[in-house]
C-alpha positions as CSV (number, residue, x, y, z in Angstrom):
1,M,0.0,0.0,0.0
2,R,2.8,2.4,0.8
3,P,4.5,2.2,-2.6
4,T,1.2,3.1,-4.2
5,L,0.8,6.1,-2.0
6,I,4.4,7.2,-2.7
7,V,3.9,6.9,-6.4
8,L,0.6,8.9,-6.2
9,A,2.2,11.6,-4.1
10,L,5.1,11.9,-6.7
11,I,2.6,12.2,-9.5
12,A,0.7,14.9,-7.7
13,L,3.9,16.7,-7.0
14,V,5.0,16.6,-10.6
15,V,1.6,17.8,-11.9
16,G,1.4,20.5,-9.3
17,G,4.9,21.7,-10.2
18,V,4.1,21.8,-13.9
19,Q,1.0,23.8,-13.2
20,A,2.9,26.2,-11.0
21,W,5.6,26.7,-13.5
22,H,3.1,27.3,-16.3
23,A,1.2,29.9,-14.1
24,L,4.5,31.8,-13.5
25,Q,5.3,32.2,-17.2
26,S,4.3,35.3,-19.1
27,P,1.9,35.1,-22.0
28,E,4.7,36.1,-24.3
29,D,6.8,33.1,-23.0
30,L,3.9,30.7,-23.4
31,I,3.2,31.9,-27.0
32,Q,6.9,31.6,-27.8
33,G,7.0,28.1,-26.4
34,K,4.0,27.1,-28.4
35,L,5.6,28.5,-31.6
36,D,8.8,26.6,-30.9
37,D,6.8,23.4,-30.3
38,A,5.0,23.9,-33.6
39,V,8.2,24.5,-35.6
40,E,9.8,21.3,-34.1
41,A,6.6,19.3,-34.8
42,F,6.4,20.5,-38.4
43,N,10.0,19.6,-39.0
44,D,9.3,16.1,-37.5
45,T,6.0,15.8,-39.5
46,H,3.8,15.8,-36.3
47,L,0.5,17.5,-37.0
48,G,-0.9,18.0,-33.5
49,P,1.3,20.8,-32.1
50,C,1.1,22.6,-35.5
51,M,-2.7,22.7,-35.3
52,E,-2.8,23.6,-31.7
53,L,-1.6,27.1,-32.9
54,F,-5.0,27.8,-34.5
55,S,-8.3,28.6,-32.9
56,P,-11.4,26.7,-34.3
57,D,-12.5,30.0,-35.6
58,F,-9.2,30.9,-37.3
59,A,-9.3,33.0,-40.4
60,E,-6.3,34.0,-42.6
61,T,-6.3,37.1,-44.9
62,P,-6.1,37.8,-47.7
63,H,-7.0,34.3,-49.0
64,G,-9.6,33.4,-46.3
65,Y,-8.1,30.2,-45.3
66,T,-9.6,28.4,-42.2
67,K,-8.1,26.1,-39.7
68,E,-9.3,23.1,-41.8
69,D,-7.6,24.6,-44.9
70,V,-4.3,24.9,-43.0
71,K,-4.7,21.3,-41.7
72,S,-5.4,20.0,-45.2
73,G,-2.3,21.8,-46.6
74,I,0.0,20.5,-43.9
75,V,-1.3,16.9,-44.1
76,S,-0.9,17.0,-47.9
77,A,2.7,18.3,-47.6
78,F,3.6,15.6,-45.0
79,F,2.4,12.9,-47.4
80,S,3.4,14.2,-50.8
81,E,6.5,16.3,-50.2
82,V,8.9,13.4,-49.4
83,D,12.0,12.1,-51.0
84,P,11.0,9.1,-53.2
85,E,14.0,7.0,-52.0
86,T,14.5,8.0,-48.3
87,K,10.9,9.1,-47.6
88,A,12.4,12.1,-45.7
89,F,10.2,15.2,-45.6
90,L,11.5,17.8,-48.0
91,Y,10.7,20.9,-46.0
92,R,12.0,22.6,-42.9
93,V,10.6,25.6,-41.2
94,S,12.2,28.2,-38.9
95,I,11.0,31.4,-37.3
96,S,12.8,34.6,-36.5
97,E,12.1,38.3,-35.7
98,V,9.4,37.2,-33.3
99,E,7.5,40.1,-31.6
100,I,4.7,39.4,-29.2
101,E,2.7,41.9,-27.3
102,A,0.1,40.6,-24.9
103,G,-2.7,42.6,-23.4
104,E,-5.8,41.9,-21.4
105,D,-7.9,40.8,-24.3
106,G,-5.4,38.8,-26.3
107,A,-2.0,39.2,-28.0
108,D,-0.6,40.5,-31.2
109,A,2.3,38.6,-32.8
110,S,4.5,39.2,-35.8
111,L,7.1,36.7,-37.0
112,L,9.2,35.9,-40.0
113,V,8.6,32.3,-41.2
114,R,11.3,30.7,-43.4
115,L,10.3,27.6,-45.4
116,M,13.3,25.7,-46.8
117,Q,13.1,22.9,-49.4
118,R,15.6,20.1,-49.9
119,R,17.1,20.0,-53.4
120,G,19.6,17.1,-53.5
121,D,22.0,17.7,-50.7
122,D,21.2,21.4,-50.3
123,W,18.4,23.3,-48.6
124,E,17.0,26.2,-50.7
125,L,14.6,28.9,-49.8
126,A,11.1,28.0,-50.9
127,W,9.1,30.7,-49.2
128,N,9.9,33.5,-46.7
129,F,6.8,35.2,-45.3
130,R,5.8,37.6,-42.5
131,L,2.9,36.4,-40.4
132,E,1.0,39.0,-38.3
133,G,-1.8,37.8,-36.2
134,R,-4.1,38.1,-33.2
135,L,-4.0,35.4,-30.6
136,V,-6.6,34.6,-27.9
137,E,-6.2,32.4,-24.9
138,E,-8.7,29.5,-25.2
139,D,-9.9,27.5,-22.2
140,R,-8.7,24.4,-24.1
141,G,-5.6,24.8,-26.2
142,G,-4.0,27.8,-24.6
143,W,-2.9,30.6,-26.8
144,Q,-4.1,30.3,-30.4
145,F,-4.2,32.4,-33.5
146,L,-7.7,33.7,-34.1
147,R,-6.7,35.6,-37.3
148,A,-3.5,36.1,-39.2
149,A,-2.3,37.9,-42.3
150,V,0.4,36.5,-44.5
151,E,2.7,38.6,-46.6
152,T,5.3,37.0,-48.9
153,V,8.8,38.5,-48.4
154,D,10.7,36.2,-50.8
155,G,10.0,33.0,-52.7
156,R,6.5,31.8,-53.2
157,R,3.8,29.8,-51.4
158,P,4.0,26.1,-52.2
159,R,1.1,24.7,-54.2
């Protein structure tokens, strides 16, 4: 009986510690962490953390893409944009120039997204774009983009 109580106490301690750590982080840190998780997930072809960035009511301008449109595009890329021999994903994403300003009713974010594509042994720029958006803190899902505007800086949007 005692080992069970010890294990339960350790679990409660860990869960409580994680919640306390989360509560002490600023909204900007939480959003940055979520962006970093999504970048890592995309590069490892994991859909979940990528989609956790978007509110169910997400809308992109100027094209009017929804969360489902974003999901369809990412899933399509994960399955179709692979090396025919190695099956390795041919894209990598990185973010820079991240600016986040949180307020009482949400947060505004601006970031530069760089999408690289493998060509043989080299990585070449496929699309460099600025994403500016409004995030809201959802009860389930934490900070998520409610709306965003995408402006191409260099290269072009993959088809």
